[in-house]
C-alpha positions as CSV (number, residue, x, y, z in Angstrom):
1,M,18.6,4.7,-5.9
2,E,15.9,5.1,-3.3
3,I,12.3,4.5,-4.3
4,E,9.6,5.7,-1.9
5,I,6.2,4.3,-2.5
6,Y,3.3,6.3,-1.2
7,A,0.4,3.9,-1.0
8,D,-2.5,2.6,1.0
9,V,-3.0,-1.1,1.7
10,V,-6.7,-0.9,0.8
11,C,-6.0,0.6,-2.6
12,P,-6.2,-1.9,-5.4
13,W,-4.2,0.3,-7.8
14,C,-1.4,0.5,-5.2
15,W,-1.1,-3.3,-5.1
16,I,-1.1,-3.4,-8.9
17,G,1.5,-0.7,-8.9
18,K,3.6,-2.6,-6.4
19,R,3.5,-5.7,-8.6
20,R,4.4,-3.7,-11.7
21,L,7.3,-2.1,-10.0
22,E,8.6,-5.5,-8.9
23,Q,8.4,-6.6,-12.5
24,A,10.3,-3.5,-13.6
25,L,13.0,-4.0,-10.9
26,A,13.5,-7.6,-12.1
27,A,14.7,-6.1,-15.4
28,Y,16.7,-3.3,-13.9
29,D,20.4,-3.8,-13.2
30,G,20.9,-0.9,-10.8
31,E,20.9,-1.0,-7.0
32,V,17.6,0.2,-5.4
33,T,16.2,0.6,-1.9
34,V,12.4,0.5,-1.6
35,R,10.8,2.4,1.3
36,Y,7.1,2.3,2.0
37,R,5.4,5.6,2.9
38,P,1.8,5.8,4.3
39,F,-1.2,7.3,2.6
40,Q,-4.8,7.0,3.6
41,L,-7.5,7.0,0.9
42,D,-10.0,7.7,3.6
43,P,-8.9,8.6,7.2
44,T,-12.5,8.5,8.5
45,P,-12.8,6.1,11.5
46,V,-14.5,2.8,10.8
47,T,-16.5,2.0,13.9
48,E,-17.3,-1.6,12.9
49,P,-16.4,-3.9,10.0
50,R,-18.7,-3.9,7.0
51,P,-18.4,-5.2,3.4
52,L,-16.2,-3.0,1.2
53,L,-18.7,-3.0,-1.7
54,D,-21.3,-1.5,0.6
55,A,-19.0,1.3,1.5
56,L,-18.0,1.9,-2.1
57,A,-21.7,1.9,-3.1
58,E,-22.2,4.8,-0.7
59,K,-19.2,6.6,-1.9
60,F,-19.6,6.2,-5.7
61,G,-23.4,6.4,-6.0
62,G,-24.9,3.0,-5.9
63,R,-24.2,-0.7,-5.9
64,D,-24.0,-1.0,-9.7
65,K,-21.3,1.6,-10.0
66,A,-19.3,0.1,-7.2
67,E,-19.5,-3.4,-8.7
68,G,-18.6,-2.0,-12.1
69,M,-15.5,-0.3,-10.7
70,A,-14.6,-3.4,-8.8
71,A,-14.9,-5.6,-11.9
72,H,-12.8,-3.2,-14.0
73,V,-9.9,-3.0,-11.5
74,S,-10.1,-6.8,-11.0
75,R,-9.5,-7.4,-14.7
76,V,-6.5,-5.1,-14.7
77,A,-5.2,-6.8,-11.5
78,A,-5.6,-10.2,-13.1
79,D,-3.2,-9.1,-15.9
80,A,-0.7,-8.3,-13.2
81,G,-1.2,-11.8,-11.7
82,L,-3.4,-10.6,-8.8
83,D,-6.8,-12.1,-7.8
84,L,-8.9,-9.4,-6.2
85,R,-12.0,-10.5,-4.2
86,F,-14.0,-7.4,-3.6
87,D,-16.9,-9.7,-2.5
88,R,-14.8,-10.6,0.6
89,A,-13.0,-7.3,1.3
90,V,-13.9,-5.4,4.5
91,A,-13.8,-1.6,4.8
92,A,-11.1,-0.5,7.3
93,N,-9.2,2.5,8.5
94,T,-5.6,1.8,7.8
95,F,-3.7,4.0,10.3
96,D,-2.7,1.1,12.5
97,A,-1.8,-1.0,9.4
98,H,0.6,1.7,8.5
99,R,2.0,1.6,12.1
100,L,2.6,-2.1,11.6
101,V,4.5,-1.4,8.4
102,R,6.7,1.0,10.4
103,F,7.2,-1.6,13.1
104,A,8.2,-4.1,10.4
105,A,10.5,-1.7,8.7
106,E,12.5,-1.4,11.9
107,R,13.1,-5.1,11.6
108,D,13.7,-5.2,7.9
109,R,10.4,-6.9,7.2
110,A,8.3,-4.1,5.7
111,A,8.0,-5.7,2.2
112,E,6.6,-8.9,3.6
113,V,4.1,-7.1,5.8
114,V,2.9,-4.8,3.0
115,E,2.4,-7.8,0.7
116,R,0.6,-9.7,3.4
117,L,-1.7,-6.7,4.2
118,Y,-2.7,-6.4,0.6
119,R,-3.5,-10.1,0.4
120,A,-5.3,-10.1,3.7
121,H,-7.6,-7.2,2.5
122,F,-8.2,-8.1,-1.1
123,Q,-8.2,-11.9,-0.9
124,D,-8.8,-13.2,2.6
125,G,-11.5,-10.8,3.8
126,V,-9.4,-9.8,6.9
127,D,-10.3,-6.6,8.7
128,V,-6.9,-4.8,8.5
129,G,-8.2,-2.1,10.8
130,S,-8.3,-4.7,13.7
131,V,-5.3,-4.8,16.0
132,D,-6.0,-8.5,16.7
133,A,-5.9,-9.2,12.9
134,L,-2.8,-7.1,12.5
135,V,-1.0,-9.0,15.2
136,T,-1.9,-12.3,13.5
137,L,-0.6,-11.1,10.2
138,A,2.6,-9.9,11.8
139,G,3.1,-13.4,13.2
140,E,2.5,-15.0,9.8
141,V,5.5,-13.2,8.3
142,G,7.8,-14.1,11.1
143,L,7.5,-11.1,13.5
144,D,7.0,-11.6,17.2
145,E,3.3,-11.3,17.9
146,A,3.8,-10.2,21.5
147,E,6.1,-7.4,20.4
148,A,3.7,-6.4,17.6
149,R,0.7,-6.3,20.0
150,A,2.6,-4.2,22.5
151,F,3.6,-1.7,19.8
152,L,0.1,-1.4,18.3
153,E,-1.6,-1.1,21.7
154,S,0.7,1.7,22.7
155,S,1.2,5.1,21.2
156,L,4.4,4.1,19.5
157,G,4.6,5.0,15.8
158,R,1.5,7.2,15.9
159,R,3.4,10.5,15.7
160,E,5.7,9.2,13.0
161,V,2.9,7.9,10.8
162,A,0.9,11.1,11.3
163,G,4.1,13.0,10.3
164,D,4.6,10.9,7.2
165,L,0.9,11.5,6.2
166,S,1.4,15.2,6.6
167,T,4.6,15.1,4.6
168,A,2.7,13.3,1.8
169,H,0.2,16.1,1.8
170,Q,2.9,18.8,1.8
171,L,4.6,17.1,-1.2
172,G,1.3,17.2,-3.1
173,V,0.6,13.5,-3.1
174,S,-3.1,13.2,-3.9
175,S,-3.2,10.1,-6.0
176,V,-1.7,6.7,-5.2
177,P,0.4,4.9,-5.8
178,T,3.0,7.6,-6.2
179,F,6.6,6.5,-6.7
180,V,9.3,9.1,-5.7
181,L,12.6,8.2,-7.3
182,A,15.9,9.5,-5.7
183,G,13.9,11.9,-3.6
184,K,13.2,14.2,-6.6
185,Y,11.2,12.6,-9.3
186,A,7.6,11.5,-9.0
187,V,5.8,8.8,-11.1
188,V,2.1,8.8,-10.3
189,G,-0.2,5.9,-10.9
190,A,0.1,2.1,-11.4
191,Q,2.2,2.6,-14.5
192,E,3.1,-0.4,-16.8
193,P,6.4,-2.1,-15.9
194,E,8.0,-0.7,-19.1
195,T,7.2,2.8,-18.1
196,L,8.6,2.3,-14.7
197,L,11.7,0.7,-16.0
198,A,12.2,3.6,-18.4
199,A,11.8,6.1,-15.5
200,L,14.3,4.2,-13.4
201,G,16.8,4.4,-16.3
202,E,16.3,8.1,-16.9
203,V,16.6,9.0,-13.2
204,A,19.7,6.9,-12.9
205,Q,21.2,8.7,-15.8
206,R,20.2,12.2,-14.5
207,E,21.7,11.4,-11.1
208,A,24.9,10.2,-12.6
209,V,25.3,13.3,-14.6
210,G,24.4,15.5,-11.7
C-alpha cells in the first residue's frame, strides 16, 4: 500500500502525525511505501530569520496566545516522544526544504531528510529556509553536500514542488498532516496510532476485495 503524507516541516502536528504513523506501522504486518508530499502552511517569503514565537504572536493575536498554543502542542508532542523547543525555532519559508526532500527522494533518503528537517526546526533552532543550512543538513544524513548545493542553487525541483503544491490544493488538502492511503482514502490530522492502524487495516481489506 502506498501512503502519501502531505505535510510541512515547520508544522508541529505533522511531526507528531509522522511519529504516530511510525508507531502504527510498527504494528502493521502489510507492505507499505511512504511518500512525502509538500504542503506549505504559509508560502509568504521570509526575508530574514526571526523567532517563530514572534511570528506566531502576530498571526494568532498576541504573545500569550502564541505561547499557550506552543505549550499545548508541546505537551501532546511529549506524549509521542518528541521534545519541541518553540523558544529556539526560527520562522522560515519551506519551499527549498521541500525541494531538498525531493532531491533526497531521488536517492532513497527522503525519510532521513524529513526527520532531520523536523528536528532542525523544532529542536536545534536551524533556519530551514536557508540554503546553507539545508546543505549542511543534507550532509548530516549522508547526502553529498556539493550535489545538494548545486541542486538547491539551481532551478531544479522548483516546477515539480510547485506542481505538487498545486495538486494538494486540487485534492482539497487544507489541513495537515493528511495521509492518503492507496491513492483514494484520506485520513486528516495527527490521529492516534490506533486510529491509523485501523485505517490501514480497513483500506487493505477494501483494496483486497476490490
